[in-house]
Backbone of each chain as nested JSON, in Angstrom:
{
  "chains": [
    {"id": "A", "residues": [
      {"number": 1, "name": "UNK", "atoms": {"N": [10.908, -66.774, 42.666], "CA": [10.303, -66.269, 43.342], "C": [8.708, -66.261, 43.268]}},
      {"number": 2, "name": "UNK", "atoms": {"N": [8.132, -66.716, 44.448], "CA": [6.717, -67.213, 44.317], "C": [6.018, -65.898, 43.834]}},
      {"number": 3, "name": "UNK", "atoms": {"N": [4.592, -65.931, 44.173], "CA": [3.575, -64.831, 43.969], "C": [3.526, -64.243, 45.166]}},
      {"number": 4, "name": "UNK", "atoms": {"N": [3.067, -65.026, 46.169], "CA": [3.504, -63.975, 47.644], "C": [4.37, -63.459, 47.9]}},
      {"number": 5, "name": "UNK", "atoms": {"N": [5.181, -64.056, 47.609], "CA": [7.121, -63.277, 47.861], "C": [6.92, -61.977, 46.827]}},
      {"number": 6, "name": "UNK", "atoms": {"N": [6.659, -61.837, 46.221], "CA": [6.665, -60.859, 44.583], "C": [5.613, -59.929, 45.281]}},
      {"number": 7, "name": "UNK", "atoms": {"N": [4.459, -60.172, 45.433], "CA": [3.534, -59.383, 46.231], "C": [3.634, -58.822, 47.279]}},
      {"number": 8, "name": "UNK", "atoms": {"N": [4.841, -59.449, 47.929], "CA": [5.043, -58.502, 49.552], "C": [6.288, -57.767, 49.134]}},
      {"number": 9, "name": "UNK", "atoms": {"N": [7.019, -57.834, 48.42], "CA": [7.809, -56.62, 47.937], "C": [7.867, -55.459, 47.053]}},
      {"number": 10, "name": "UNK", "atoms": {"N": [6.336, -56.083, 46.465], "CA": [5.895, -54.545, 45.589], "C": [5.423, -54.223, 46.565]}},
      {"number": 11, "name": "UNK", "atoms": {"N": [4.445, -54.619, 47.772], "CA": [4.14, -53.56, 48.452], "C": [4.821, -53.037, 49.26]}},
      {"number": 12, "name": "UNK", "atoms": {"N": [6.196, -53.535, 49.665], "CA": [7.408, -52.893, 49.879], "C": [7.72, -51.411, 49.272]}},
      {"number": 13, "name": "UNK", "atoms": {"N": [8.31, -51.53, 48.567], "CA": [8.6, -50.845, 46.888], "C": [7.729, -49.967, 47.242]}},
      {"number": 14, "name": "UNK", "atoms": {"N": [6.091, -49.881, 46.745], "CA": [5.896, -48.677, 46.734], "C": [5.27, -47.644, 48.651]}},
      {"number": 15, "name": "UNK", "atoms": {"N": [5.657, -48.205, 49.346], "CA": [5.572, -48.245, 50.936], "C": [7.266, -47.041, 50.641]}},
      {"number": 16, "name": "UNK", "atoms": {"N": [8.255, -47.692, 50.697], "CA": [9.178, -46.833, 50.671], "C": [9.363, -45.946, 49.441]}},
      {"number": 17, "name": "UNK", "atoms": {"N": [8.781, -46.079, 47.815], "CA": [8.842, -45.104, 47.127], "C": [7.684, -43.776, 47.326]}},
      {"number": 18, "name": "UNK", "atoms": {"N": [6.913, -44.03, 48.484], "CA": [5.916, -43.192, 48.899], "C": [6.956, -42.363, 49.706]}},
      {"number": 19, "name": "UNK", "atoms": {"N": [7.647, -42.85, 50.545], "CA": [8.055, -42.216, 52.135], "C": [9.576, -41.144, 51.272]}},
      {"number": 20, "name": "UNK", "atoms": {"N": [10.237, -41.899, 50.315], "CA": [10.757, -41.004, 49.455], "C": [10.226, -40.017, 48.798]}},
      {"number": 21, "name": "UNK", "atoms": {"N": [9.023, -39.939, 48.754], "CA": [8.745, -38.871, 48.121], "C": [7.912, -38.184, 49.074]}},
      {"number": 22, "name": "UNK", "atoms": {"N": [7.8, -38.745, 50.301], "CA": [7.826, -37.625, 51.644], "C": [9.086, -36.874, 51.713]}},
      {"number": 23, "name": "UNK", "atoms": {"N": [10.208, -37.231, 51.84], "CA": [11.606, -36.872, 51.966], "C": [11.956, -35.763, 50.692]}},
      {"number": 24, "name": "UNK", "atoms": {"N": [11.646, -35.998, 49.74], "CA": [12.121, -35.492, 48.407], "C": [11.173, -34.001, 48.794]}},
      {"number": 25, "name": "UNK", "atoms": {"N": [10.16, -33.846, 49.292], "CA": [9.384, -32.699, 49.601], "C": [9.653, -31.916, 50.568]}},
      {"number": 26, "name": "UNK", "atoms": {"N": [10.281, -32.604, 51.781], "CA": [11.062, -32.573, 53.141], "C": [11.673, -31.65, 52.818]}},
      {"number": 27, "name": "UNK", "atoms": {"N": [12.756, -32.226, 51.153], "CA": [14.621, -31.177, 51.36], "C": [13.275, -30.151, 50.466]}},
      {"number": 28, "name": "UNK", "atoms": {"N": [12.508, -30.01, 49.573], "CA": [12.673, -28.872, 48.56], "C": [12.138, -27.767, 49.966]}},
      {"number": 29, "name": "UNK", "atoms": {"N": [11.163, -27.967, 51.021], "CA": [10.047, -27.322, 51.387], "C": [11.308, -26.537, 52.331]}},
      {"number": 30, "name": "UNK", "atoms": {"N": [12.662, -27.561, 52.908], "CA": [13.561, -26.975, 53.628], "C": [14.536, -26.193, 53.436]}},
      {"number": 31, "name": "UNK", "atoms": {"N": [14.698, -26.357, 51.941], "CA": [15.609, -25.281, 51.133], "C": [14.54, -23.435, 51.491]}},
      {"number": 32, "name": "UNK", "atoms": {"N": [13.146, -24.069, 50.715], "CA": [12.617, -22.899, 50.417], "C": [12.486, -22.023, 51.516]}},
      {"number": 33, "name": "UNK", "atoms": {"N": [12.404, -22.832, 52.475], "CA": [11.887, -22.245, 53.826], "C": [13.089, -21.506, 54.631]}},
      {"number": 34, "name": "UNK", "atoms": {"N": [14.382, -21.98, 54.109], "CA": [15.638, -21.9, 54.944], "C": [16.059, -20.506, 54.441]}},
      {"number": 35, "name": "UNK", "atoms": {"N": [15.96, -20.586, 53.071], "CA": [15.825, -18.852, 52.786], "C": [14.806, -17.935, 53.083]}},
      {"number": 36, "name": "UNK", "atoms": {"N": [13.663, -18.4, 52.934], "CA": [12.494, -17.414, 53.049], "C": [12.811, -16.623, 54.852]}},
      {"number": 37, "name": "UNK", "atoms": {"N": [13.143, -17.68, 55.653], "CA": [13.13, -17.787, 56.959], "C": [14.303, -17.137, 57.891]}},
      {"number": 38, "name": "UNK", "atoms": {"N": [15.753, -17.68, 57.789], "CA": [16.707, -17.726, 58.011], "C": [17.184, -16.427, 57.094]}},
      {"number": 39, "name": "UNK", "atoms": {"N": [17.083, -15.158, 57.511], "CA": [17.46, -14.14, 56.561], "C": [18.941, -13.165, 57.149]}},
      {"number": 40, "name": "UNK", "atoms": {"N": [18.621, -13.907, 58.479], "CA": [19.884, -13.086, 59.395], "C": [21.427, -13.493, 59.335]}},
      {"number": 41, "name": "UNK", "atoms": {"N": [22.187, -13.185, 60.627], "CA": [23.422, -14.208, 60.322], "C": [23.101, -15.337, 60.915]}},
      {"number": 42, "name": "UNK", "atoms": {"N": [23.897, -16.709, 61.183], "CA": [23.375, -18.291, 61.728], "C": [23.88, -17.934, 63.387]}},
      {"number": 43, "name": "UNK", "atoms": {"N": [22.939, -18.238, 64.091], "CA": [24.098, -17.87, 65.402], "C": [23.508, -20.102, 66.315]}},
      {"number": 44, "name": "UNK", "atoms": {"N": [24.132, -19.895, 67.498], "CA": [24.001, -20.939, 67.74], "C": [22.819, -22.019, 68.094]}},
      {"number": 45, "name": "UNK", "atoms": {"N": [21.681, -20.845, 67.965], "CA": [20.373, -21.771, 67.898], "C": [19.83, -20.946, 67.26]}},
      {"number": 46, "name": "UNK", "atoms": {"N": [18.3, -21.484, 67.071], "CA": [17.055, -20.621, 65.796], "C": [16.626, -19.275, 66.775]}},
      {"number": 47, "name": "UNK", "atoms": {"N": [16.321, -18.226, 66.53], "CA": [15.562, -17.279, 67.11], "C": [14.344, -17.962, 67.653]}},
      {"number": 48, "name": "UNK", "atoms": {"N": [12.842, -17.925, 68.317], "CA": [11.712, -18.049, 68.701], "C": [11.329, -17.422, 66.97]}},
      {"number": 49, "name": "UNK", "atoms": {"N": [11.318, -16.453, 66.186], "CA": [10.868, -16.143, 64.89], "C": [11.226, -16.859, 64.297]}},
      {"number": 50, "name": "UNK", "atoms": {"N": [12.456, -17.142, 63.778], "CA": [12.59, -18.52, 63.469], "C": [11.589, -19.602, 63.085]}},
      {"number": 51, "name": "UNK", "atoms": {"N": [11.644, -20.026, 64.42], "CA": [11.222, -20.96, 64.358], "C": [10.089, -21.756, 64.056]}},
      {"number": 52, "name": "UNK", "atoms": {"N": [9.472, -19.95, 64.105], "CA": [7.888, -20.241, 64.241], "C": [7.591, -19.893, 62.681]}},
      {"number": 53, "name": "UNK", "atoms": {"N": [8.842, -19.315, 61.518], "CA": [8.608, -19.039, 60.516], "C": [8.523, -20.187, 59.61]}},
      {"number": 54, "name": "UNK", "atoms": {"N": [9.306, -20.706, 60.068], "CA": [9.825, -22.296, 59.444], "C": [8.211, -23.409, 59.72]}},
      {"number": 55, "name": "UNK", "atoms": {"N": [8.068, -23.293, 60.411], "CA": [6.544, -24.111, 60.884], "C": [5.323, -23.152, 59.933]}},
      {"number": 56, "name": "UNK", "atoms": {"N": [5.495, -21.787, 59.869], "CA": [4.176, -21.507, 59.464], "C": [4.662, -21.462, 57.758]}},
      {"number": 57, "name": "UNK", "atoms": {"N": [6.248, -21.572, 57.01], "CA": [6.284, -21.768, 55.83], "C": [5.594, -22.546, 55.481]}},
      {"number": 58, "name": "UNK", "atoms": {"N": [6.171, -23.987, 55.84], "CA": [4.812, -25.073, 55.182], "C": [4.13, -24.821, 54.904]}},
      {"number": 59, "name": "UNK", "atoms": {"N": [3.3, -24.942, 56.4], "CA": [1.609, -25.049, 56.442], "C": [1.269, -23.872, 55.778]}},
      {"number": 60, "name": "UNK", "atoms": {"N": [1.786, -22.496, 55.474], "CA": [1.402, -22.186, 54.46], "C": [1.44, -21.887, 52.974]}},
      {"number": 61, "name": "UNK", "atoms": {"N": [2.284, -23.017, 52.795], "CA": [2.581, -23.209, 51.653], "C": [1.549, -24.209, 50.729]}},
      {"number": 62, "name": "UNK", "atoms": {"N": [1.637, -24.665, 51.898], "CA": [0.369, -26.097, 51.467], "C": [-0.847, -25.385, 51.85]}},
      {"number": 63, "name": "UNK", "atoms": {"N": [-0.952, -24.515, 52.495], "CA": [-2.764, -23.608, 52.312], "C": [-2.457, -23.429, 50.836]}},
      {"number": 64, "name": "UNK", "atoms": {"N": [-1.614, -22.931, 49.956], "CA": [-1.656, -22.188, 48.67], "C": [-1.385, -23.153, 47.754]}},
      {"number": 65, "name": "UNK", "atoms": {"N": [-1.125, -24.374, 47.987], "CA": [-1.391, -25.293, 47.186], "C": [-2.466, -25.567, 47.09]}},
      {"number": 66, "name": "UNK", "atoms": {"N": [-3.608, -25.87, 48.314], "CA": [-5.018, -25.757, 48.298], "C": [-5.692, -24.988, 48.017]}},
      {"number": 67, "name": "UNK", "atoms": {"N": [-5.007, -23.429, 48.003], "CA": [-6.244, -22.569, 47.06], "C": [-5.822, -22.444, 46.235]}},
      {"number": 68, "name": "UNK", "atoms": {"N": [-4.785, -22.886, 45.566], "CA": [-4.97, -22.284, 43.892], "C": [-5.673, -24.103, 43.017]}},
      {"number": 69, "name": "UNK", "atoms": {"N": [-5.68, -24.991, 43.272], "CA": [-6.62, -25.754, 43.253], "C": [-8.022, -25.687, 43.209]}},
      {"number": 70, "name": "UNK", "atoms": {"N": [-8.837, -25.004, 44.631], "CA": [-9.671, -24.609, 44.781], "C": [-9.843, -23.348, 43.88]}},
      {"number": 71, "name": "UNK", "atoms": {"N": [-9.275, -22.833, 43.627], "CA": [-9.415, -21.202, 42.783], "C": [-9.664, -21.502, 41.285]}},
      {"number": 72, "name": "UNK", "atoms": {"N": [-8.86, -22.524, 40.853], "CA": [-8.877, -23.211, 39.326], "C": [-9.987, -23.868, 39.052]}},
      {"number": 73, "name": "UNK", "atoms": {"N": [-10.412, -24.881, 40.479], "CA": [-11.672, -25.497, 40.045], "C": [-13.181, -24.672, 40.2]}},
      {"number": 74, "name": "UNK", "atoms": {"N": [-12.864, -23.31, 41.029], "CA": [-13.951, -22.169, 40.655], "C": [-13.704, -21.783, 39.442]}},
      {"number": 75, "name": "UNK", "atoms": {"N": [-13.022, -21.32, 38.834], "CA": [-12.684, -20.381, 37.383], "C": [-13.554, -21.3, 35.975]}},
      {"number": 76, "name": "UNK", "atoms": {"N": [-12.647, -23.112, 36.093], "CA": [-13.23, -23.815, 34.755], "C": [-14.633, -24.242, 35.371]}},
      {"number": 77, "name": "UNK", "atoms": {"N": [-14.98, -24.037, 36.475], "CA": [-16.833, -23.805, 36.711], "C": [-17.672, -22.854, 35.911]}},
      {"number": 78, "name": "UNK", "atoms": {"N": [-16.88, -21.484, 36.064], "CA": [-17.674, -20.713, 35.652], "C": [-17.347, -20.155, 33.878]}},
      {"number": 79, "name": "UNK", "atoms": {"N": [-16.735, -20.894, 33.502], "CA": [-16.481, -21.071, 32.39], "C": [-17.445, -21.968, 31.789]}},
      {"number": 80, "name": "UNK", "atoms": {"N": [-17.616, -22.486, 31.951], "CA": [-18.267, -23.855, 31.441], "C": [-20.059, -22.959, 31.134]}},
      {"number": 81, "name": "UNK", "atoms": {"N": [-20.23, -22.852, 30.117], "CA": [-21.172, -23.585, 29.815], "C": [-22.354, -23.454, 30.113]}},
      {"number": 82, "name": "UNK", "atoms": {"N": [-23.905, -22.814, 30.904], "CA": [-24.595, -23.404, 31.728], "C": [-25.634, -24.306, 31.078]}}
    ]},
    {"id": "B", "residues": [
      {"number": 1, "name": "UNK", "atoms": {"N": [18.623, -81.471, 42.039], "CA": [18.101, -79.606, 42.235], "C": [19.832, -79.305, 42.502]}},
      {"number": 2, "name": "UNK", "atoms": {"N": [19.811, -78.137, 41.475], "CA": [21.431, -77.65, 41.48], "C": [21.269, -76.802, 43.024]}},
      {"number": 3, "name": "UNK", "atoms": {"N": [23.059, -76.832, 43.12], "CA": [23.403, -75.559, 44.503], "C": [22.705, -74.36, 44.608]}},
      {"number": 4, "name": "UNK", "atoms": {"N": [22.773, -73.672, 42.782], "CA": [22.675, -72.081, 42.509], "C": [20.837, -72.041, 42.894]}},
      {"number": 5, "name": "UNK", "atoms": {"N": [20.314, -73.49, 41.784], "CA": [18.969, -73.745, 41.26], "C": [18.116, -73.321, 42.867]}},
      {"number": 6, "name": "UNK", "atoms": {"N": [18.738, -73.605, 44.024], "CA": [18.341, -73.735, 45.502], "C": [18.507, -72.392, 46.104]}},
      {"number": 7, "name": "UNK", "atoms": {"N": [19.62, -72.139, 45.535], "CA": [19.315, -70.448, 46.57], "C": [18.707, -69.378, 45.521]}},
      {"number": 8, "name": "UNK", "atoms": {"N": [18.604, -69.864, 43.847], "CA": [17.574, -68.914, 43.435], "C": [16.449, -69.26, 43.779]}},
      {"number": 9, "name": "UNK", "atoms": {"N": [15.873, -70.431, 44.048], "CA": [14.494, -70.888, 44.386], "C": [13.784, -69.725, 45.69]}},
      {"number": 10, "name": "UNK", "atoms": {"N": [14.793, -69.623, 46.403], "CA": [14.539, -68.74, 47.419], "C": [14.668, -67.747, 47.94]}},
      {"number": 11, "name": "UNK", "atoms": {"N": [14.888, -66.329, 47.584], "CA": [16.107, -65.063, 47.265], "C": [15.675, -64.713, 48.952]}},
      {"number": 12, "name": "UNK", "atoms": {"N": [16.402, -64.131, 49.282], "CA": [16.212, -63.88, 50.61], "C": [15.867, -62.191, 50.436]}},
      {"number": 13, "name": "UNK", "atoms": {"N": [14.11, -62.749, 50.799], "CA": [13.701, -60.934, 50.885], "C": [14.091, -59.906, 51.536]}},
      {"number": 14, "name": "UNK", "atoms": {"N": [13.95, -60.872, 53.041], "CA": [14.645, -59.472, 54.117], "C": [15.682, -58.362, 53.92]}},
      {"number": 15, "name": "UNK", "atoms": {"N": [16.806, -59.452, 53.188], "CA": [17.773, -59.156, 52.771], "C": [17.652, -57.947, 51.254]}},
      {"number": 16, "name": "UNK", "atoms": {"N": [16.912, -57.835, 50.609], "CA": [16.929, -57.184, 49.972], "C": [15.629, -55.761, 50.22]}},
      {"number": 17, "name": "UNK", "atoms": {"N": [15.145, -56.243, 51.059], "CA": [14.403, -55.193, 51.839], "C": [15.041, -54.155, 52.356]}},
      {"number": 18, "name": "UNK", "atoms": {"N": [16.75, -55.021, 52.944], "CA": [17.306, -53.863, 54.032], "C": [18.084, -52.875, 52.434]}},
      {"number": 19, "name": "UNK", "atoms": {"N": [18.502, -53.694, 51.514], "CA": [19.251, -53.255, 50.418], "C": [18.293, -51.919, 49.97]}},
      {"number": 20, "name": "UNK", "atoms": {"N": [17.074, -52.026, 49.649], "CA": [16.168, -51.189, 49.26], "C": [16.489, -50.13, 50.778]}},
      {"number": 21, "name": "UNK", "atoms": {"N": [16.212, -50.636, 51.326], "CA": [15.781, -49.583, 52.754], "C": [17.642, -48.587, 52.99]}},
      {"number": 22, "name": "UNK", "atoms": {"N": [18.342, -49.178, 52.375], "CA": [20.108, -48.699, 52.876], "C": [20.223, -47.389, 51.412]}},
      {"number": 23, "name": "UNK", "atoms": {"N": [19.456, -47.514, 50.652], "CA": [19.954, -47.229, 49.219], "C": [18.927, -45.899, 49.223]}},
      {"number": 24, "name": "UNK", "atoms": {"N": [17.982, -46.26, 49.596], "CA": [17.154, -45.01, 49.874], "C": [17.634, -44.038, 51.242]}},
      {"number": 25, "name": "UNK", "atoms": {"N": [18.478, -44.87, 52.342], "CA": [18.884, -43.472, 52.865], "C": [19.545, -43.206, 52.625]}},
      {"number": 26, "name": "UNK", "atoms": {"N": [20.513, -43.356, 51.707], "CA": [21.725, -43.099, 51.168], "C": [21.182, -41.798, 50.487]}},
      {"number": 27, "name": "UNK", "atoms": {"N": [20.253, -42.394, 49.708], "CA": [20.232, -41.51, 48.707], "C": [19.488, -39.877, 49.525]}},
      {"number": 28, "name": "UNK", "atoms": {"N": [18.947, -40.335, 50.795], "CA": [18.228, -39.361, 51.657], "C": [19.598, -38.233, 52.243]}},
      {"number": 29, "name": "UNK", "atoms": {"N": [20.405, -38.862, 52.865], "CA": [21.381, -38.652, 53.096], "C": [21.935, -37.418, 52.512]}},
      {"number": 30, "name": "UNK", "atoms": {"N": [22.736, -37.758, 50.835], "CA": [23.182, -37.753, 50.018], "C": [22.414, -36.186, 49.85]}},
      {"number": 31, "name": "UNK", "atoms": {"N": [21.545, -36.171, 49.281], "CA": [20.352, -34.693, 48.733], "C": [20.563, -33.83, 50.383]}},
      {"number": 32, "name": "UNK", "atoms": {"N": [20.614, -33.995, 51.656], "CA": [20.356, -33.303, 52.612], "C": [21.988, -32.962, 52.241]}},
      {"number": 33, "name": "UNK", "atoms": {"N": [22.816, -33.224, 52.48], "CA": [24.472, -32.812, 52.233], "C": [24.183, -32.074, 51.779]}},
      {"number": 34, "name": "UNK", "atoms": {"N": [24.636, -32.161, 50.351], "CA": [24.496, -31.591, 49.264], "C": [23.448, -29.901, 49.125]}},
      {"number": 35, "name": "UNK", "atoms": {"N": [22.377, -30.102, 49.894], "CA": [21.642, -28.588, 49.764], "C": [21.968, -27.522, 50.918]}},
      {"number": 36, "name": "UNK", "atoms": {"N": [23.059, -28.526, 52.717], "CA": [23.13, -28.155, 53.302], "C": [24.677, -27.32, 52.642]}},
      {"number": 37, "name": "UNK", "atoms": {"N": [25.476, -28.094, 51.85], "CA": [26.483, -27.436, 51.843], "C": [26.525, -26.263, 50.888]}},
      {"number": 38, "name": "UNK", "atoms": {"N": [25.485, -26.494, 49.568], "CA": [25.187, -25.408, 48.936], "C": [24.555, -23.654, 49.895]}},
      {"number": 39, "name": "UNK", "atoms": {"N": [23.758, -24.176, 50.574], "CA": [22.93, -23.248, 51.796], "C": [24.14, -22.816, 52.893]}},
      {"number": 40, "name": "UNK", "atoms": {"N": [24.885, -23.393, 53.412], "CA": [25.517, -22.908, 54.43], "C": [26.822, -22.301, 53.609]}},
      {"number": 41, "name": "UNK", "atoms": {"N": [27.726, -22.923, 52.412], "CA": [28.44, -21.873, 51.944], "C": [27.95, -20.698, 51.538]}},
      {"number": 42, "name": "UNK", "atoms": {"N": [26.762, -20.499, 50.846], "CA": [25.993, -19.162, 50.701], "C": [25.951, -18.397, 51.945]}},
      {"number": 43, "name": "UNK", "atoms": {"N": [26.261, -18.76, 52.763], "CA": [25.38, -18.196, 53.949], "C": [26.624, -17.499, 54.863]}},
      {"number": 44, "name": "UNK", "atoms": {"N": [27.51, -18.529, 54.77], "CA": [29.275, -18.483, 55.434], "C": [30.207, -17.883, 54.969]}},
      {"number": 45, "name": "UNK", "atoms": {"N": [30.482, -18.08, 53.953], "CA": [31.905, -17.8, 53.158], "C": [31.112, -16.827, 52.112]}},
      {"number": 46, "name": "UNK", "atoms": {"N": [31.36, -15.609, 52.559], "CA": [30.838, -14.428, 51.815], "C": [32.247, -13.787, 50.86]}},
      {"number": 47, "name": "UNK", "atoms": {"N": [33.337, -13.969, 51.07], "CA": [34.143, -13.794, 50.429], "C": [35.76, -14.388, 50.248]}},
      {"number": 48, "name": "UNK", "atoms": {"N": [35.475, -15.786, 49.071], "CA": [36.13, -16.919, 49.544], "C": [37.664, -16.103, 49.354]}},
      {"number": 49, "name": "UNK", "atoms": {"N": [38.307, -16.876, 50.242], "CA": [39.896, -16.281, 49.867], "C": [40.614, -17.646, 50.09]}},
      {"number": 50, "name": "UNK", "atoms": {"N": [42.2, -17.643, 50.097], "CA": [42.458, -18.646, 50.357], "C": [42.87, -19.996, 50.803]}},
      {"number": 51, "name": "UNK", "atoms": {"N": [41.423, -19.743, 52.543], "CA": [41.661, -21.152, 53.372], "C": [40.315, -20.558, 53.789]}},
      {"number": 52, "name": "UNK", "atoms": {"N": [40.038, -21.489, 54.249], "CA": [38.574, -21.146, 55.104], "C": [39.256, -20.531, 56.619]}},
      {"number": 53, "name": "UNK", "atoms": {"N": [38.575, -19.253, 57.443], "CA": [38.567, -18.53, 58.263], "C": [38.247, -19.416, 59.613]}},
      {"number": 54, "name": "UNK", "atoms": {"N": [38.822, -19.312, 60.433], "CA": [37.692, -19.922, 61.486], "C": [36.603, -19.418, 62.025]}},
      {"number": 55, "name": "UNK", "atoms": {"N": [36.577, -17.967, 61.612], "CA": [35.325, -17.855, 61.855], "C": [33.928, -18.416, 60.734]}},
      {"number": 56, "name": "UNK", "atoms": {"N": [34.487, -18.552, 59.421], "CA": [34.01, -19.316, 58.688], "C": [33.731, -20.705, 59.368]}},
      {"number": 57, "name": "UNK", "atoms": {"N": [34.528, -21.224, 59.419], "CA": [34.396, -22.519, 60.076], "C": [33.481, -22.622, 61.277]}},
      {"number": 58, "name": "UNK", "atoms": {"N": [33.291, -21.824, 62.167], "CA": [32.429, -21.743, 63.348], "C": [31.068, -21.977, 62.548]}},
      {"number": 59, "name": "UNK", "atoms": {"N": [30.796, -20.624, 61.648], "CA": [30.516, -20.22, 61.001], "C": [28.901, -21.537, 60.401]}},
      {"number": 60, "name": "UNK", "atoms": {"N": [30.104, -22.413, 59.79], "CA": [29.804, -23.637, 59.334], "C": [28.839, -24.744, 59.94]}},
      {"number": 61, "name": "UNK", "atoms": {"N": [30.039, -24.764, 61.025], "CA": [29.442, -25.781, 62.166], "C": [27.889, -25.016, 62.585]}},
      {"number": 62, "name": "UNK", "atoms": {"N": [27.734, -24.087, 62.885], "CA": [26.379, -23.5, 63.126], "C": [25.249, -23.934, 62.488]}},
      {"number": 63, "name": "UNK", "atoms": {"N": [25.522, -23.716, 61.361], "CA": [25.056, -23.916, 59.806], "C": [24.585, -25.079, 59.613]}},
      {"number": 64, "name": "UNK", "atoms": {"N": [25.184, -25.858, 59.616], "CA": [24.96, -27.489, 59.413], "C": [23.83, -27.884, 60.871]}},
      {"number": 65, "name": "UNK", "atoms": {"N": [24.166, -27.68, 61.992], "CA": [23.227, -27.556, 63.405], "C": [22.204, -27.178, 62.655]}},
      {"number": 66, "name": "UNK", "atoms": {"N": [21.819, -26.093, 62.482], "CA": [20.881, -25.115, 62.16], "C": [19.616, -25.816, 60.993]}},
      {"number": 67, "name": "UNK", "atoms": {"N": [20.927, -26.475, 59.669], "CA": [19.707, -27.007, 58.969], "C": [19.266, -27.929, 59.065]}},
      {"number": 68, "name": "UNK", "atoms": {"N": [20.089, -28.519, 59.461], "CA": [19.601, -30.101, 60.307], "C": [18.309, -29.413, 61.481]}},
      {"number": 69, "name": "UNK", "atoms": {"N": [18.163, -29.232, 61.928], "CA": [17.425, -28.7, 62.724], "C": [15.92, -28.067, 61.917]}},
      {"number": 70, "name": "UNK", "atoms": {"N": [15.886, -27.334, 61.205], "CA": [15.223, -26.905, 60.788], "C": [15.134, -28.438, 59.43]}},
      {"number": 71, "name": "UNK", "atoms": {"N": [15.986, -28.67, 58.714], "CA": [14.99, -30.184, 58.589], "C": [13.824, -30.936, 59.828]}},
      {"number": 72, "name": "UNK", "atoms": {"N": [14.559, -31.515, 60.213], "CA": [13.364, -31.707, 61.234], "C": [12.054, -31.004, 61.237]}},
      {"number": 73, "name": "UNK", "atoms": {"N": [12.43, -29.804, 62.415], "CA": [11.036, -29.187, 62.092], "C": [10.067, -28.975, 60.865]}},
      {"number": 74, "name": "UNK", "atoms": {"N": [11.009, -28.653, 59.871], "CA": [9.698, -28.883, 58.523], "C": [9.145, -30.338, 58.395]}},
      {"number": 75, "name": "UNK", "atoms": {"N": [10.262, -31.359, 58.591], "CA": [9.605, -32.754, 58.743], "C": [8.991, -33.23, 59.334]}},
      {"number": 76, "name": "UNK", "atoms": {"N": [8.969, -32.537, 60.69], "CA": [7.782, -33.102, 61.396], "C": [6.175, -32.107, 61.162]}},
      {"number": 77, "name": "UNK", "atoms": {"N": [6.184, -30.872, 60.933], "CA": [5.371, -30.378, 60.107], "C": [4.514, -30.858, 59.022]}},
      {"number": 78, "name": "UNK", "atoms": {"N": [5.512, -30.921, 58.261], "CA": [4.685, -31.83, 56.872], "C": [3.965, -33.222, 57.519]}},
      {"number": 79, "name": "UNK", "atoms": {"N": [4.522, -33.798, 58.704], "CA": [3.951, -35.112, 58.422], "C": [2.863, -34.96, 59.289]}},
      {"number": 80, "name": "UNK", "atoms": {"N": [2.593, -34.387, 60.349], "CA": [2.031, -33.898, 61.288], "C": [0.664, -33.346, 60.24]}},
      {"number": 81, "name": "UNK", "atoms": {"N": [0.912, -32.128, 58.974], "CA": [0.02, -31.967, 58.628], "C": [-1.187, -32.32, 57.625]}},
      {"number": 82, "name": "UNK", "atoms": {"N": [-0.205, -33.935, 56.979], "CA": [-0.618, -34.584, 56.542], "C": [-1.532, -35.796, 56.756]}},
      {"number": 83, "name": "UNK", "atoms": {"N": [-1.203, -36.063, 58.129], "CA": [-1.986, -36.819, 58.745], "C": [-2.907, -36.5, 59.292]}},
      {"number": 84, "name": "UNK", "atoms": {"N": [-3.512, -34.85, 59.688], "CA": [-4.272, -34.149, 59.983], "C": [-5.322, -34.034, 58.809]}},
      {"number": 85, "name": "UNK", "atoms": {"N": [-5.327, -34.177, 57.555], "CA": [-6.042, -33.847, 56.584], "C": [-6.446, -35.3, 55.805]}},
      {"number": 86, "name": "UNK", "atoms": {"N": [-5.324, -36.255, 55.965], "CA": [-5.648, -37.594, 56.206], "C": [-7.44, -37.951, 57.344]}},
      {"number": 87, "name": "UNK", "atoms": {"N": [-6.629, -37.361, 58.475], "CA": [-7.919, -37.959, 59.116], "C": [-9.399, -36.958, 58.72]}},
      {"number": 88, "name": "UNK", "atoms": {"N": [-9.03, -35.751, 58.367], "CA": [-10.589, -34.652, 58.352], "C": [-11.063, -35.831, 56.643]}},
      {"number": 89, "name": "UNK", "atoms": {"N": [-10.317, -36.115, 55.883], "CA": [-10.754, -36.5, 54.709], "C": [-11.67, -38.194, 55.05]}},
      {"number": 90, "name": "UNK", "atoms": {"N": [-10.851, -38.287, 55.49], "CA": [-11.383, -39.907, 56.792], "C": [-12.997, -39.541, 57.333]}},
      {"number": 91, "name": "UNK", "atoms": {"N": [-13.544, -38.92, 57.497], "CA": [-14.444, -38.285, 58.543], "C": [-15.206, -37.865, 57.449]}}
    ]}
  ]
}
């Protein structure tokens, strides 16, 4: 395999891995949010509140992760000797 | 130049890409089916008896549809959020 082909394939694999990572997170979120939001019996369609709960669930989870990073960074700065 | 040498020299890159994509799609589908199985079993089969009742089967059918719908809603929300944040960082 020549160098250009090797490079092309590497880029492709990296893209596919990024995609797989995104899909894997989506599976995790789906399980987590399903447990949080779909608490009643299953019907032939989602209620409005179930649907918006699913959307909010993802957004608030990502907010949470941003918040934790920021809060830890804040704590670290306060602990550092002046 | 041997026959094998010739085929070795030019591996079909597109074929390799296809195979990688198929393997990845298969893994993704298996994950979805696995999770759906667990979640819908716990939602629909409350007291396992000696066979699935028609009510349980109906519940499973609804649950499968809802689980895939939930996956799509969450996927759309997640991708939208990621592209929004990437855009904000870029500014």
